Backbone as CSV, one residue per row, in Angstrom:
resi,resn,N_x,N_y,N_z,CA_x,CA_y,CA_z,C_x,C_y,C_z
1,MET,5.423,4.585,-15.508,5.608,4.581,-13.822,7.271,4.618,-13.396
2,GLN,7.699,3.842,-14.350,9.234,3.914,-14.303,9.827,5.170,-13.945
3,LEU,9.596,6.168,-15.025,9.779,7.560,-15.158,9.560,8.203,-13.921
4,ALA,8.690,8.103,-13.463,7.753,8.843,-12.219,8.659,8.173,-10.803
5,LEU,8.929,6.921,-11.047,9.992,6.431,-9.527,11.253,7.199,-9.707
6,ASP,12.027,7.134,-10.959,13.262,7.697,-11.041,13.153,9.328,-10.720
7,GLN,12.215,9.763,-11.088,12.219,11.154,-10.760,11.824,11.275,-8.884
8,ALA,11.112,10.287,-8.548,10.918,10.450,-6.986,12.134,10.064,-6.313
9,LYS,12.786,9.121,-6.959,14.181,9.166,-6.281,15.221,10.596,-6.150
10,ALA,15.256,11.048,-7.469,15.884,12.299,-7.775,15.380,13.344,-6.652
11,GLN,14.344,13.493,-6.485,13.665,14.272,-5.545,13.475,14.089,-3.834
12,ASN,13.530,12.691,-3.642,13.430,12.302,-2.627,11.866,12.400,-2.227
13,ALA,11.186,12.260,-2.928,9.574,12.141,-2.531,9.148,11.280,-1.602
14,ASP,7.811,11.494,-1.048,7.445,10.719,-0.244,6.434,9.644,-0.958
15,ILE,5.585,9.915,-2.117,4.830,9.237,-2.844,5.090,9.257,-4.204
16,VAL,4.661,7.959,-4.787,4.424,8.428,-6.362,2.739,8.142,-6.787
17,LEU,2.202,8.908,-7.728,0.897,8.432,-7.812,0.787,8.571,-9.545
18,ALA,-0.053,7.467,-9.885,-0.176,7.468,-11.489,-1.446,6.966,-11.673
19,THR,-1.842,7.205,-12.821,-3.088,6.931,-13.453,-2.929,6.150,-14.740
20,ASP,-3.916,5.342,-15.464,-3.992,5.137,-16.560,-4.568,6.368,-17.674
21,PRO,-4.440,6.012,-18.811,-4.802,7.204,-19.750,-6.272,7.665,-19.530
22,ASP,-7.347,7.020,-19.230,-8.501,7.487,-18.801,-8.605,7.506,-17.330
23,ALA,-7.774,7.817,-16.501,-7.773,8.076,-15.075,-8.904,7.396,-14.386
24,ASP,-9.054,5.997,-14.601,-10.010,5.510,-13.617,-9.384,4.563,-12.828
25,ARG,-8.135,3.897,-13.211,-7.064,3.150,-12.052,-5.970,3.732,-11.651
26,VAL,-5.621,3.635,-10.161,-4.520,4.009,-9.347,-3.611,3.434,-9.335
27,GLY,-2.511,4.077,-9.527,-1.045,3.189,-8.923,-0.185,4.079,-8.006
28,VAL,0.162,3.331,-7.064,0.862,4.011,-5.842,2.316,3.479,-5.883
29,GLY,3.278,4.476,-5.469,4.443,3.817,-5.096,4.849,4.543,-4.017
30,VAL,5.727,3.993,-3.216,5.882,4.299,-1.674,7.205,3.688,-1.167
31,LYS,7.794,4.279,-0.321,9.429,3.712,-0.002,8.909,2.801,1.265
32,ASN,9.794,1.763,1.248,9.607,0.692,2.496,10.450,0.881,3.410
33,ASP,10.376,0.200,4.122,11.165,0.511,5.680,12.735,0.235,5.518
34,LYS,13.396,0.073,4.123,14.733,-0.064,3.703,14.796,1.228,2.750
35,GLY,13.961,2.086,2.610,13.974,3.112,1.902,13.831,2.771,0.242
36,GLU,13.340,1.433,-0.196,13.194,1.245,-1.375,12.100,1.351,-2.120
37,TRP,11.849,1.954,-3.301,10.436,2.050,-3.845,9.821,0.971,-4.073
38,VAL,8.668,0.905,-3.644,7.653,-0.435,-3.879,6.447,0.157,-4.532
39,LEU,5.870,-0.706,-5.425,4.649,-0.345,-5.917,3.366,-1.121,-4.816
40,LEU,2.309,-0.658,-4.553,1.387,-1.307,-3.875,0.388,-1.685,-4.689
41,ASN,-0.139,-2.913,-4.588,-1.181,-3.615,-5.313,-2.304,-3.010,-5.103
42,GLY,-3.572,-3.254,-6.242,-4.949,-2.663,-6.107,-5.497,-3.079,-4.344
43,ASN,-5.295,-4.308,-3.776,-5.874,-4.613,-3.001,-5.321,-3.855,-1.699
44,GLN,-3.929,-3.631,-1.629,-3.425,-2.828,-0.310,-3.799,-1.265,-0.867
45,THR,-3.794,-1.032,-1.839,-4.375,0.537,-2.075,-5.876,0.514,-1.503
46,ALA,-6.841,-0.076,-2.031,-8.252,-0.466,-1.602,-8.388,-0.482,-0.378
47,ALA,-7.311,-1.414,0.478,-7.649,-1.235,1.833,-7.250,-0.201,2.609
48,LEU,-6.258,0.131,2.390,-5.622,1.777,2.752,-6.606,2.746,3.063
49,LEU,-7.206,2.944,1.598,-7.998,4.127,1.561,-9.524,3.726,2.239
50,THR,-10.179,2.613,2.375,-11.573,2.167,3.042,-10.807,2.280,4.336
51,HIS,-9.632,1.848,4.829,-9.359,2.209,6.576,-9.271,3.816,6.828
52,TYR,-8.863,4.353,5.873,-8.672,5.603,6.153,-10.085,6.581,5.998
53,ILE,-10.992,6.104,5.422,-11.944,6.708,5.322,-12.849,6.609,6.428
54,LEU,-13.086,4.925,6.627,-13.843,4.851,7.762,-13.803,5.156,8.882
55,SER,-12.302,5.006,9.545,-11.760,5.549,10.554,-11.894,7.052,10.927
56,ALA,-11.981,7.949,9.725,-11.949,9.381,9.768,-13.430,9.665,9.988
57,ARG,-14.268,9.180,9.284,-15.696,9.161,9.588,-16.293,8.605,11.123
58,ALA,-15.492,7.877,11.470,-15.952,7.292,12.893,-15.419,8.368,13.940
59,GLN,-14.082,8.912,13.875,-13.367,9.963,14.551,-14.024,10.991,14.575
60,ALA,-14.681,11.727,13.151,-15.451,13.021,13.324,-16.945,12.751,13.587
61,GLY,-17.311,11.379,13.822,-18.918,11.621,14.245,-19.839,11.348,13.016
62,LYS,-19.178,11.337,11.851,-20.042,11.059,10.764,-20.584,9.994,10.269
63,ALA,-20.308,8.783,10.761,-20.537,7.607,10.560,-22.225,7.214,10.849
64,GLN,-22.873,6.556,9.759,-24.422,6.398,9.833,-24.818,5.005,9.814
65,PRO,-25.835,4.881,10.393,-25.954,3.396,10.397,-26.409,2.374,9.148
66,ASN,-26.806,3.274,8.133,-26.931,2.803,7.032,-26.071,2.914,5.954
67,ASP,-24.587,3.381,6.305,-23.274,3.155,5.548,-23.092,2.074,5.179
68,PHE,-22.314,2.036,3.715,-21.911,0.706,3.611,-20.810,0.782,2.438
69,ILE,-19.743,-0.256,2.208,-18.641,-0.333,1.350,-19.249,-1.626,0.357
70,VAL,-18.377,-1.537,-0.675,-18.816,-2.526,-1.881,-17.274,-3.027,-2.365
71,TYR,-17.318,-4.414,-2.564,-15.892,-4.597,-3.160,-16.348,-6.163,-3.766
72,THR,-15.398,-6.136,-5.016,-15.760,-7.099,-5.769,-15.351,-9.077,-5.130
73,ILE,-15.669,-9.801,-5.534,-15.484,-11.041,-5.041,-14.012,-11.774,-5.174
74,VAL,-13.293,-11.191,-5.924,-11.897,-11.587,-6.094,-11.024,-10.517,-5.150
75,THR,-11.548,-9.625,-4.747,-10.804,-8.542,-3.925,-10.591,-8.943,-2.609
76,SER,-9.655,-8.651,-1.917,-9.093,-9.100,-0.371,-10.107,-8.710,0.470
77,GLU,-10.513,-9.816,1.225,-11.584,-9.805,2.185,-11.079,-9.074,3.592
78,ILE,-9.561,-8.323,3.444,-9.324,-7.464,4.718,-10.723,-6.140,4.278
79,LEU,-10.979,-5.667,3.434,-12.129,-4.921,3.039,-13.297,-5.076,4.096
80,GLY,-13.756,-6.530,3.925,-14.922,-6.662,4.971,-14.451,-6.610,6.137
81,ASP,-13.355,-6.950,6.741,-12.911,-6.993,7.909,-12.791,-5.681,8.581
82,ILE,-12.614,-4.705,7.451,-12.065,-3.056,8.040,-13.706,-2.721,8.150
83,ALA,-14.663,-3.103,7.285,-16.147,-2.609,7.529,-16.784,-2.967,8.829
84,SER,-16.553,-4.180,8.919,-17.075,-4.907,10.053,-16.430,-4.168,11.692
85,ARG,-15.024,-3.973,11.309,-14.744,-3.068,12.891,-15.163,-1.897,13.063
86,TYR,-15.671,-1.234,11.805,-16.647,-0.061,12.078,-17.761,0.098,11.875
87,ASN,-18.370,-1.436,12.246,-19.919,-1.473,12.140,-21.000,-1.043,10.892
88,VAL,-19.682,-1.009,9.698,-20.541,-0.777,8.334,-20.698,-1.776,7.544
89,LYS,-21.902,-1.988,6.767,-22.360,-2.985,5.894,-21.316,-3.058,4.942
90,SER,-21.042,-4.274,4.438,-20.125,-4.515,3.470,-20.853,-5.524,2.207
91,TYR,-20.951,-5.019,1.140,-21.415,-5.999,-0.114,-20.407,-6.495,-1.052
92,ARG,-20.734,-7.805,-1.400,-19.497,-8.015,-2.565,-20.441,-8.127,-3.752
93,THR,-19.637,-7.779,-4.900,-20.328,-7.920,-6.205,-19.552,-8.838,-7.226
94,LEU,-19.983,-9.316,-8.195,-19.200,-9.658,-9.277,-17.988,-8.878,-9.829
95,THR,-17.100,-9.305,-10.418,-15.834,-8.642,-11.003,-16.518,-7.697,-11.890
96,GLY,-16.014,-6.279,-12.182,-16.432,-5.575,-12.991,-16.946,-4.126,-12.031
97,PHE,-16.704,-2.854,-12.509,-17.178,-1.830,-11.490,-18.423,-1.625,-11.649
98,LYS,-19.043,-2.100,-13.056,-20.465,-1.798,-13.436,-21.305,-2.538,-12.458
99,TYR,-20.952,-3.611,-11.817,-21.692,-4.108,-10.742,-21.601,-3.184,-9.359
100,ILE,-20.361,-2.463,-8.992,-20.719,-1.882,-7.864,-21.307,-0.724,-7.970
101,ALA,-21.246,0.192,-9.640,-22.244,1.011,-9.773,-23.716,0.691,-9.836
102,GLY,-24.087,-0.512,-10.200,-25.311,-1.008,-10.237,-25.988,-1.220,-8.927
103,LEU,-25.043,-1.485,-7.874,-25.642,-1.736,-6.512,-25.732,-0.253,-5.804
104,ILE,-24.805,0.645,-6.210,-25.220,2.081,-5.984,-26.295,2.594,-6.225
105,ARG,-26.856,2.222,-7.274,-28.014,2.531,-7.818,-29.317,2.078,-7.272
106,ASP,-29.020,0.794,-7.242,-29.990,0.013,-6.531,-30.629,0.295,-4.852
107,LEU,-29.366,0.565,-4.523,-29.658,1.308,-3.076,-29.951,2.627,-2.602
108,ALA,-29.883,3.467,-4.031,-30.015,4.819,-3.416,-30.900,5.088,-2.754
109,GLY,-31.081,6.148,-1.802,-32.007,6.719,-0.918,-32.633,5.577,0.202
110,GLN,-31.886,4.586,0.403,-32.081,3.454,1.163,-31.066,3.407,2.145
111,GLU,-29.763,3.356,1.567,-28.346,3.029,2.300,-27.537,4.244,1.731
112,ASN,-26.548,4.307,2.424,-25.311,5.124,2.156,-24.169,4.994,1.663
113,TYR,-24.116,4.934,0.341,-22.687,4.443,-0.150,-21.447,5.265,-0.047
114,ILE,-20.437,4.631,0.872,-19.222,5.379,1.113,-18.107,5.172,0.304
115,CYS,-17.732,3.725,-0.066,-16.578,3.823,-0.950,-16.676,2.473,-1.544
116,GLY,-15.834,2.037,-2.300,-15.828,0.866,-3.112,-14.495,0.792,-3.945
117,GLY,-14.072,-0.497,-3.959,-13.158,-1.061,-4.703,-12.842,-2.294,-5.434
118,GLU,-11.695,-2.565,-6.246,-11.395,-3.910,-6.637,-10.135,-3.831,-6.873
119,GLU,-9.496,-5.109,-7.176,-8.480,-5.411,-6.888,-7.445,-5.062,-7.985
120,SER,-8.264,-4.836,-9.215,-7.405,-4.237,-10.408,-7.164,-3.003,-10.281
121,TYR,-7.003,-2.211,-9.360,-6.760,-0.721,-8.921,-7.916,0.051,-9.297
122,GLY,-9.012,-0.201,-9.270,-10.053,0.521,-9.212,-10.665,0.827,-8.274
123,PHE,-10.910,2.296,-7.555,-11.722,2.677,-6.550,-12.806,3.634,-6.697
124,LEU,-13.545,4.273,-5.833,-14.516,5.174,-5.912,-14.924,5.438,-4.882
125,ILE,-14.887,6.920,-4.387,-15.195,7.401,-3.192,-16.698,8.199,-3.401
126,GLY,-17.731,8.082,-2.509,-18.755,8.831,-3.182,-19.365,8.275,-4.264
127,ASP,-20.670,8.456,-4.378,-21.639,8.011,-5.658,-21.759,8.968,-6.649
128,PHE,-20.949,10.119,-6.877,-21.358,10.868,-8.123,-20.580,10.618,-9.187
129,VAL,-19.903,9.636,-9.240,-19.333,9.248,-10.471,-19.558,7.994,-11.034
130,ARG,-19.982,7.079,-10.170,-20.597,5.729,-10.435,-19.728,4.733,-11.527
131,ASP,-18.539,4.995,-11.208,-17.533,4.186,-11.921,-16.158,4.583,-10.950
132,LYS,-15.242,3.470,-11.261,-13.657,3.682,-10.853,-13.304,5.203,-11.066
133,ASP,-12.612,5.796,-10.306,-12.412,7.168,-10.555,-10.967,7.510,-9.681
134,ALA,-9.712,7.535,-10.716,-8.458,7.672,-10.039,-8.106,8.893,-9.670
135,VAL,-8.824,10.391,-10.287,-8.596,11.523,-9.872,-8.948,11.517,-8.146
136,SER,-10.324,11.239,-7.818,-10.366,11.490,-6.570,-9.641,10.483,-5.325
137,ALA,-9.436,9.105,-6.033,-8.595,8.302,-5.304,-6.967,8.833,-5.191
138,CYS,-6.609,9.392,-5.901,-5.204,10.069,-5.934,-5.210,11.494,-4.882
139,ALA,-6.223,11.995,-4.918,-6.381,13.242,-4.091,-6.599,12.505,-2.489
140,LEU,-7.042,11.339,-2.320,-7.116,10.918,-1.168,-5.983,10.060,-0.522
141,VAL,-5.344,9.535,-1.265,-4.232,9.107,-1.114,-3.226,10.082,-0.887
142,ALA,-2.972,11.013,-1.423,-2.293,12.333,-1.024,-2.387,12.502,0.329
143,GLU,-3.993,12.721,0.610,-4.097,13.200,2.053,-3.913,12.283,3.002
144,MET,-3.731,11.014,2.656,-3.583,9.982,3.612,-2.268,9.914,3.746
145,ALA,-1.131,10.211,2.844,0.206,10.255,2.937,0.474,11.371,3.694
146,ALA,-0.080,12.656,3.633,0.317,13.906,4.478,-0.207,13.743,5.841
147,VAL,-1.208,13.125,6.352,-1.611,12.748,7.539,-0.542,12.086,8.248
148,ALA,-0.367,10.635,7.413,0.574,9.950,8.309,2.106,10.502,8.038
149,LYS,2.546,11.359,7.327,3.809,12.371,7.686,3.796,12.773,8.643
150,SER,2.552,13.842,8.869,2.478,14.900,10.085,2.660,13.983,11.325
151,GLN,2.179,12.604,11.504,2.241,11.664,12.512,3.529,11.175,12.577
152,GLY,4.671,11.455,11.899,5.810,10.835,11.818,6.030,9.360,11.067
153,ARG,4.970,8.861,10.484,4.848,7.858,9.596,4.588,7.930,8.165
154,THR,5.266,6.818,7.454,5.294,6.666,6.150,3.852,5.990,5.806
155,LEU,3.609,6.050,4.382,2.383,5.472,3.979,2.687,3.736,3.950
156,TYR,3.615,3.454,3.853,4.429,1.961,3.970,4.058,1.577,5.489
157,GLU,4.329,2.216,6.348,4.353,2.121,7.631,2.745,2.057,8.212
158,GLU,2.095,2.919,7.730,0.427,2.993,7.753,-0.213,1.676,7.438
159,MET,0.360,1.158,6.121,-0.009,-0.074,5.766,0.425,-1.399,6.732
160,GLN,1.700,-1.258,7.144,2.081,-2.474,7.899,1.243,-2.326,9.299
161,LYS,0.803,-1.089,9.905,0.176,-0.855,11.171,-1.261,-1.749,10.839
162,MET,-2.075,-1.335,9.765,-3.244,-1.816,9.283,-3.462,-3.274,9.385
163,TYR,-2.214,-3.796,8.736,-2.068,-5.406,8.737,-1.939,-5.870,9.912
164,ALA,-1.249,-5.314,11.142,-1.065,-5.629,12.161,-2.142,-5.677,13.369
165,GLU,-3.294,-4.819,12.812,-4.412,-4.551,13.529,-5.701,-5.626,12.850
166,TYR,-5.686,-5.921,11.340,-6.307,-7.189,10.833,-6.038,-8.412,10.371
167,GLY,-4.566,-8.524,10.397,-4.038,-10.057,9.759,-3.450,-9.074,8.469
168,LEU,-2.551,-10.265,8.015,-1.943,-9.657,6.930,-2.369,-10.546,5.679
169,TYR,-2.846,-9.895,4.887,-3.461,-10.814,3.576,-2.553,-10.436,2.340
170,ILE,-2.277,-11.313,1.786,-1.245,-11.722,0.611,-1.990,-12.310,-0.392
171,GLU,-1.731,-11.551,-1.402,-2.417,-11.760,-2.753,-1.602,-12.151,-3.937
172,ASP,-2.018,-12.859,-4.661,-1.614,-13.283,-6.405,-2.335,-13.602,-6.976
173,LEU,-2.055,-13.397,-8.263,-2.914,-14.006,-9.547,-2.055,-14.626,-10.613
174,ILE,-2.640,-15.889,-11.224,-1.958,-16.219,-12.344,-2.923,-16.411,-13.303
175,SER,-2.664,-16.230,-14.760,-3.671,-16.481,-15.760,-2.928,-17.671,-16.812
176,LEU,-3.848,-18.625,-17.129,-3.543,-19.701,-17.918,-4.012,-19.222,-19.131
177,THR,-3.253,-19.314,-20.489,-3.916,-19.024,-21.646,-4.116,-20.388,-22.330
178,LYS,-5.187,-20.581,-22.766,-5.688,-21.699,-23.669,-6.262,-21.131,-24.901
179,LYS,-5.523,-21.142,-26.090,-5.871,-20.734,-27.500,-6.714,-21.648,-28.270
180,GLY,-7.477,-21.173,-28.904,-8.243,-21.748,-29.804,-9.628,-22.524,-29.341
181,GLN,-10.079,-23.431,-30.517,-11.405,-23.930,-29.984,-11.029,-25.006,-28.806
182,ARG,-10.002,-25.479,-28.753,-9.746,-26.634,-28.029,-9.298,-26.065,-26.371
183,GLY,-8.692,-25.045,-26.605,-8.538,-24.180,-25.424,-9.666,-23.714,-24.762
184,ALA,-10.705,-23.284,-25.443,-12.002,-23.069,-24.629,-12.681,-24.015,-24.115
185,GLU,-12.526,-25.015,-24.861,-12.854,-26.494,-24.136,-12.367,-26.976,-22.677
186,GLU,-10.763,-26.776,-22.763,-9.746,-26.941,-21.892,-10.670,-26.164,-20.674
187,ILE,-10.658,-25.062,-20.881,-11.107,-24.058,-19.558,-12.249,-24.701,-19.236
188,GLN,-13.335,-25.075,-20.085,-14.558,-25.524,-19.487,-14.590,-26.550,-18.470
189,GLU,-13.559,-27.520,-19.342,-13.095,-28.883,-18.483,-12.710,-28.423,-17.098
190,MET,-11.937,-27.518,-16.804,-11.275,-27.328,-15.686,-12.212,-26.887,-14.708
191,MET,-13.150,-25.966,-14.998,-14.289,-25.743,-14.275,-15.222,-26.775,-14.013
192,VAL,-15.488,-27.842,-14.968,-16.363,-28.779,-14.636,-15.701,-29.965,-13.570
193,GLU,-14.240,-30.001,-13.435,-13.485,-30.759,-12.827,-13.547,-30.477,-11.370
194,LEU,-13.248,-28.890,-11.357,-13.048,-28.406,-10.050,-14.401,-28.363,-9.371
195,ARG,-15.592,-28.300,-9.884,-16.982,-28.531,-9.437,-17.111,-29.799,-9.126
196,LYS,-17.015,-30.700,-9.985,-17.275,-32.172,-9.762,-16.219,-32.745,-8.722
197,ASN,-14.948,-32.295,-8.646,-14.180,-32.837,-7.499,-13.040,-31.503,-7.034
198,PRO,-13.966,-31.030,-6.008,-13.299,-29.619,-5.635,-12.240,-30.133,-4.424
199,PRO,-11.196,-29.557,-4.160,-10.219,-29.689,-3.125,-10.960,-29.697,-1.924
200,THR,-10.228,-30.713,-1.021,-10.656,-30.638,0.350,-10.135,-29.773,1.298
201,SER,-8.616,-29.450,0.824,-7.782,-28.643,1.662,-6.816,-27.948,0.846
202,LEU,-6.427,-26.951,1.180,-5.538,-26.007,0.506,-4.442,-25.238,1.291
203,GLY,-3.336,-25.530,1.196,-2.307,-24.779,1.860,-2.542,-25.409,3.589
204,GLY,-2.597,-26.411,3.634,-2.508,-27.302,4.916,-4.006,-26.684,5.690
205,SER,-4.856,-26.127,5.279,-5.904,-25.719,5.615,-7.395,-26.590,5.123
206,PRO,-8.401,-26.905,5.954,-9.279,-27.660,5.310,-10.539,-26.642,4.399
207,VAL,-10.844,-27.055,3.746,-11.878,-26.026,2.704,-12.910,-26.129,3.553
208,VAL,-13.510,-24.985,3.934,-14.825,-25.001,4.901,-16.187,-24.371,4.052
209,GLU,-15.740,-23.735,3.053,-16.795,-22.896,1.920,-16.822,-23.062,0.791
210,ILE,-17.853,-23.384,-0.108,-17.272,-23.379,-1.532,-18.513,-22.396,-2.137
211,ARG,-17.920,-21.430,-2.887,-18.867,-20.502,-3.457,-19.143,-20.633,-4.951
212,ASP,-20.158,-21.022,-5.281,-20.286,-21.256,-6.795,-21.274,-20.416,-7.387
213,TYR,-20.902,-19.121,-7.982,-21.552,-18.001,-8.593,-22.068,-18.396,-9.776
214,GLN,-21.979,-19.571,-10.497,-22.846,-19.745,-11.416,-24.303,-20.296,-11.056
215,THR,-24.381,-21.449,-10.024,-25.208,-21.944,-9.535,-25.881,-20.958,-8.663
216,GLY,-25.273,-19.879,-7.992,-25.706,-18.648,-6.853,-25.990,-19.349,-5.754
217,LYS,-24.987,-20.524,-5.364,-24.977,-21.154,-4.132,-23.647,-21.219,-3.322
218,ILE,-23.844,-20.832,-1.860,-22.648,-20.813,-1.065,-22.873,-22.159,-0.272
219,HIS,-21.771,-22.945,-0.363,-22.093,-24.248,0.250,-21.048,-24.288,1.793
220,ASN,-21.664,-24.310,2.844,-20.564,-24.482,3.824,-20.659,-25.784,4.423
221,LEU,-19.427,-26.163,4.197,-19.033,-27.584,4.471,-19.108,-28.060,5.703
222,THR,-19.242,-27.109,6.920,-18.978,-27.507,8.002,-20.727,-27.627,8.663
223,THR,-21.323,-26.602,8.624,-22.681,-26.971,8.866,-23.511,-27.504,7.888
224,LYS,-23.093,-27.576,6.562,-24.123,-28.363,5.838,-25.245,-27.000,5.182
225,VAL,-24.973,-25.850,5.773,-25.937,-25.034,5.354,-25.771,-24.509,3.777
226,GLU,-26.666,-24.101,3.329,-26.621,-23.293,1.737,-27.075,-22.034,1.783
227,GLU,-26.515,-20.929,1.186,-27.109,-19.651,1.218,-26.749,-19.211,-0.121
228,SER,-27.370,-18.132,-0.596,-27.330,-17.603,-1.787,-26.228,-16.735,-1.964
229,THR,-25.408,-16.858,-3.083,-24.395,-15.749,-3.342,-25.108,-14.271,-3.674
230,GLY,-26.161,-13.764,-3.822,-26.967,-12.750,-3.924,-26.310,-11.949,-5.121
231,THR,-25.779,-12.648,-6.167,-25.455,-12.057,-7.381,-26.061,-12.737,-8.610
232,GLU,-26.027,-12.019,-9.585,-26.246,-12.694,-11.025,-25.407,-14.001,-11.204
233,SER,-25.761,-14.700,-12.337,-25.010,-16.186,-12.504,-23.670,-15.417,-12.936
234,SER,-22.624,-16.177,-12.930,-21.313,-16.093,-13.436,-20.339,-17.184,-13.180
235,ASN,-19.647,-17.772,-14.014,-18.928,-18.689,-14.115,-17.718,-18.761,-13.080
236,VAL,-17.815,-18.486,-11.760,-16.650,-18.390,-11.046,-16.756,-19.431,-9.717
237,LEU,-15.840,-19.589,-9.271,-15.888,-20.774,-8.205,-14.734,-20.284,-7.268
238,GLN,-14.979,-20.302,-6.026,-14.441,-20.059,-4.631,-14.161,-20.838,-4.010
239,PHE,-13.150,-21.124,-3.272,-12.901,-22.172,-1.997,-12.323,-21.275,-0.751
240,ILE,-12.855,-21.245,-0.020,-12.679,-20.602,1.341,-12.207,-21.594,2.422
241,THR,-10.953,-21.431,2.963,-10.237,-22.462,3.814,-10.594,-22.070,5.658
242,ALA,-10.515,-22.814,6.427,-10.392,-22.317,7.795,-9.382,-21.365,8.301
243,ALA,-8.441,-21.180,7.441,-7.465,-20.164,7.896,-7.899,-18.796,7.288
244,GLY,-8.951,-18.847,6.631,-9.251,-17.611,5.950,-8.927,-17.298,4.658
245,ASP,-8.208,-18.200,4.057,-7.555,-18.071,2.442,-9.047,-18.326,1.629
246,LYS,-8.700,-17.664,0.487,-9.614,-17.533,-0.374,-8.943,-17.930,-1.995
247,ILE,-9.380,-18.704,-2.577,-8.837,-19.356,-3.769,-9.900,-19.114,-4.957
248,SER,-9.805,-18.311,-5.968,-11.101,-18.104,-7.073,-10.659,-18.516,-8.530
249,ALA,-11.487,-19.327,-8.904,-11.181,-19.769,-10.374,-12.466,-19.080,-11.352
250,ARG,-11.587,-18.128,-12.365,-12.592,-17.544,-12.959,-12.123,-17.570,-14.687
251,PRO,-13.227,-18.118,-15.468,-12.527,-17.719,-17.221,-12.832,-16.479,-17.384
252,SER,-11.982,-15.673,-18.342,-12.154,-14.544,-18.778,-13.187,-14.451,-19.630
253,GLY,-13.769,-13.386,-19.683,-15.133,-13.153,-20.708,-14.698,-12.654,-21.930
254,THR,-13.314,-12.306,-22.121,-12.796,-11.609,-23.275,-11.699,-12.241,-23.950
255,GLU,-11.092,-12.907,-23.060,-9.718,-13.503,-23.739,-9.720,-14.898,-23.341
256,PRO,-8.981,-15.742,-24.317,-8.981,-17.328,-23.628,-8.162,-17.533,-22.650
257,LYS,-8.539,-17.155,-21.466,-7.729,-17.329,-20.285,-8.551,-17.788,-19.371
258,ILE,-8.174,-18.574,-18.320,-9.004,-18.847,-16.799,-8.042,-18.125,-15.884
259,LYS,-8.416,-17.337,-15.002,-7.596,-16.663,-13.980,-7.860,-17.524,-12.648
260,PHE,-6.972,-17.414,-11.823,-6.843,-18.100,-10.513,-6.406,-16.628,-9.538
261,TYR,-7.179,-16.402,-8.799,-6.789,-15.355,-7.667,-6.645,-16.157,-6.274
262,PHE,-5.652,-15.652,-5.744,-5.290,-16.317,-4.418,-4.988,-15.266,-3.581
263,SER,-5.595,-15.368,-2.185,-5.679,-14.298,-1.139,-5.629,-15.496,0.049
264,VAL,-4.238,-15.257,0.734,-4.015,-15.791,1.902,-3.796,-14.910,3.257
265,LYS,-4.090,-15.679,4.378,-4.219,-14.501,5.440,-3.426,-15.231,6.502
266,GLU,-2.376,-14.578,6.959,-1.368,-14.988,8.364,-1.405,-14.009,9.429
267,PRO,-1.717,-14.558,10.523,-1.413,-13.634,11.822,-0.233,-12.688,11.727
268,LEU,-0.460,-11.424,12.148,0.815,-10.522,12.389,0.484,-9.894,13.713
269,SER,1.494,-10.458,14.607,1.286,-9.731,15.872,2.225,-8.594,15.845
270,SER,3.074,-8.558,15.300,4.168,-7.329,15.290,4.519,-6.753,13.891
271,ILE,4.707,-5.478,13.792,5.049,-4.841,12.503,6.489,-5.377,12.371
272,ALA,7.405,-5.686,13.019,8.557,-6.211,12.757,8.832,-7.724,12.090
273,ASP,7.693,-8.372,12.264,7.393,-9.703,11.760,7.097,-9.378,10.216
274,TYR,6.792,-8.614,9.612,5.909,-7.949,8.513,6.718,-8.853,7.416
275,GLU,8.154,-8.437,7.337,8.511,-9.167,5.797,8.466,-11.112,5.793
276,LEU,9.036,-11.109,7.338,8.882,-12.597,7.201,7.530,-13.524,7.072
277,THR,6.529,-12.519,7.666,5.173,-13.142,7.450,4.589,-12.814,6.041
278,HIS,5.041,-11.937,5.452,4.834,-11.790,4.035,5.324,-12.745,3.004
279,LYS,6.463,-13.310,3.483,7.150,-14.454,2.705,6.571,-15.768,2.961
280,LYS,6.136,-15.894,4.189,5.668,-17.297,4.378,4.141,-17.463,3.758
281,GLY,3.355,-15.996,3.749,2.329,-15.942,2.873,2.488,-16.257,1.372
282,GLU,3.451,-15.824,1.024,3.935,-15.985,-0.416,4.330,-17.637,-0.565
283,ALA,4.995,-18.136,0.318,5.341,-19.799,0.290,4.006,-20.396,0.104
284,LYS,2.955,-19.716,1.115,1.748,-20.697,0.792,1.039,-20.902,-0.148
285,ILE,1.152,-19.504,-1.077,0.576,-19.287,-2.082,1.113,-20.449,-3.247
286,LYS,2.342,-20.317,-3.263,3.218,-21.170,-4.131,2.773,-22.754,-3.834
287,SER,2.845,-23.260,-2.525,2.458,-24.446,-2.296,0.715,-24.784,-2.665
288,ILE,-0.170,-23.819,-2.709,-1.452,-23.926,-2.959,-1.559,-24.241,-4.791
289,ILE,-0.634,-23.230,-5.446,-0.499,-23.318,-6.963,-0.057,-24.862,-7.427
290,GLU,1.098,-25.454,-6.453,1.313,-26.709,-6.734,0.371,-27.896,-6.666
291,GLU,-0.275,-27.387,-5.500,-1.589,-28.707,-5.033,-2.629,-28.611,-6.232
292,MET,-2.670,-27.369,-6.819,-3.740,-27.326,-7.615,-3.338,-27.581,-9.010
293,GLN,-2.146,-28.240,-9.105,-1.390,-28.508,-10.368,-1.793,-27.527,-11.648
294,LEU,-1.515,-26.058,-11.215,-1.641,-25.024,-12.239,-0.316,-24.467,-12.731
295,LYS,1.136,-25.143,-12.194,2.215,-24.754,-12.807,3.061,-25.975,-12.966
């Protein structure tokens, strides 16, 4: 990616697009409002693409009542917000594109899949591939950037505009490595402790919902109502705060690691406040990590 960024600087390019060797994950580089090249994370790319697709379908009069999008449980909730704005149904699946593909299969002939994504840079437009596809994603990012440029904006400014509309979501991920048999035991002990003594507040906001994907139950701590997660069983815990923040704990299925996903939401009244608000969100994530004694 660095070689591409260096070439982009030399040519004064608008965007940089890259894929991994098997072309299923997409990387996007854009210039920020200071003219510096920055890389979008997977949540930002998925949100921009979802917003672009749904808004274009609405403007063209192509939206259908049975349209739906999909995103994984550790992906930014802005995707659900965008879907709601356009009266499109959204589904959450467990982590992994096989679950998104499985839902497309299960709903075939009943509902109309539009797009889906995950925070780990995977995205799929249309249902003809049934796996994350960076080729079609790159094509659409290029189109999105071209449309923005024709309107006098950069893709970075489009992202800021989107966040001003829906609220600014800031995400981070940390992985704790616990090697050996004792490490595996420590990971399980951490999950047991989180279930036994869940946090009551995080980042200065009360925890209002606990989603336990192992038991398949969503506990609303305000109404005391229980719902089903609607997914297969998986050793994942999520804590949702009144501020709209989401903290997820998920042991890796392939490595001696436990991953913690952080997504916080901050109101953004003006694009001019983007940088300051983003730093505020980063500080909140840091405080949550300290509260949970993860570092």
